[in-house]
C-alpha angles and dihedrals in degrees: 000000000000115000126221110260095222139027137156095230127025115197111201110200130034100211120115095293095047093048092045089051090054093048092048091052090051092046089056093049102262123125107159098106140105126216120208132177133188095221126084088226138356120279112265098199120108101242110151109031109178131074113187130213098262091052094048089054090052090048090050087062092060093042101254106098098087095050092050092049090052091057098042139065121248111236105209099172143021124211122207120190144159117245090271108020148037122267111168144344114207121198126208094206088088085078094063096100091054109039144022087229105062094170143058112258113226106209130142115247091240088067091048091053091044094052093046091045094050091048091050092047091051087056093052100263117148121199107214110218142223101009119140119195113230103166148008130195142163114279111251094226101040122028090200089068134069130214107219113200124206131206092257092055098256118136132207119197111211144166097214133029120198108200105210092149100120138245092318090053117176093199097053098063092040087057089051096243118151120225115200143136106288094227109022107040128226120334098012122111117190098179120114093221113044099182139030134194113215122185142170108228146163122225125229091224110078090199089071090066087092091057110132127205106304134178119195117199122202136159111302092349150051140207127212130193129182131170115239118221118270088241087073090065088053091049093052091049091052097042101037105017089238113135114204117185099185124079112267117229133195111226126181132180138172114255115214110245092216088067092060134255122325112255116253091250107016116220127237089256091052094051092042090053090055092048091049091053102035108017128087113305098201126026095167092092088082105052092179089064102034114010093168093057090225115156129243106283125169118234099182140359112226097176136349137179145159129251133193116217098213122127131222137166134193117250088236135001092212132047140139124244103256113255097190096262109086092190094064123071092227133133130074116301114254117200126184124209135174120353091352086067103035141002132184143152114314090226107121094022095255106133105080089035093058091045093052091051090048089055098046093049092043093057092058095046094044091056089050089051093051090053093044093055089062092066108015137061112268093244091056094045091049090065087076091062094037091056092047097050092044088057094044092048090051089052091049091052089051091051092047089053091046094051092047089055091049091049093049090051093048094046099038116156120233098245133133115271095225139319092266093047103044099187130112118266088225091054090049091048092051092048092050092049090049088052091047088056090055100044116075095208093053092046090052092049093054093050092043091055092048093050095060091223090125094051107035 
């Protein structure tokens, strides 16, 4: 497909953040942009599965929240247990005074992309595929513009580049932006659990179809299970011709590093082994859920993958392509959103949420910047973007810290707290979680932090 030769804004990446950026620009009255993506078509696997309240409110702004809610399942509670007992039940209804979305929305990322893509298409947006960026340089005639070169030799000249091209961003290194752990520097990983194995599965016990969101904490590891919406079965039947009658669940578990790397697409036996060792031992304590007492056994793997839990953040989310004169604020504006700007552990379901909010807020500020450059010096107009990215980077650092804490709780080692308090850290953790489940204030704080309402 031939690309336009010129545009004001080039959006690189048509995942959720790229599409949300486009929709936000349109919402604020700006249409002079081009969207490109390196893939022939969007990924149809489930990947991220939770949209939190703060993100749904942002998506409402660009007209997508209601459609997503209609396709997802409202998660109104989260249960956290040990392998053999109950720890805490956390309720989302404590959010009711603060949001019209007092729940976590369980919805596969493929639905999120589809809804955003359909909305964009209905507004006249074309995603140009497949077009892979291989280079970027200052335009010879105007140093405020960049010539972005693609693998097939085509070039787009643009004033702004939104890098929504993921953790392996092509734009970020070309712009000379570093991407490292915010506390530990390159090559150092401070997380207790370095790798996870997520999978979409069906269970061979139909009674488990009523299974709600459940986290199981054990020594050095954790197991999570959440039911995907029935609409996902319908989607798979339509897209792949595969009809699945049973409820599909997302499971995820830490995989011990000492046992080697997780396979690219873990097998049924691999995932079942993790469940056997780190999942719930006894479900029979709740006869309404599992009257037979049969354990958690996988019937079929629909999708599986591997995830590293490391964190990284870009040094800046906004820069200008160097023009050779460091004293002048020239060069095309480069802006990072989503995984191109920050990555972290998927525990807590924060990654895509943060990226979507980045994109929605960026659209508004970028339109203001475009208008400001018509009447103000560039250095003065740039303060609009500098203020925005400083705030978004601060939010990303908060989320990275939050997910690291969650990961450290989930993967806590069974060691003694200290010589004067000779009890196991795991025992202390379980006791504190049990207390959190009993104290209203602590329950509210956990849900509030998950929702993103305190760090929009």
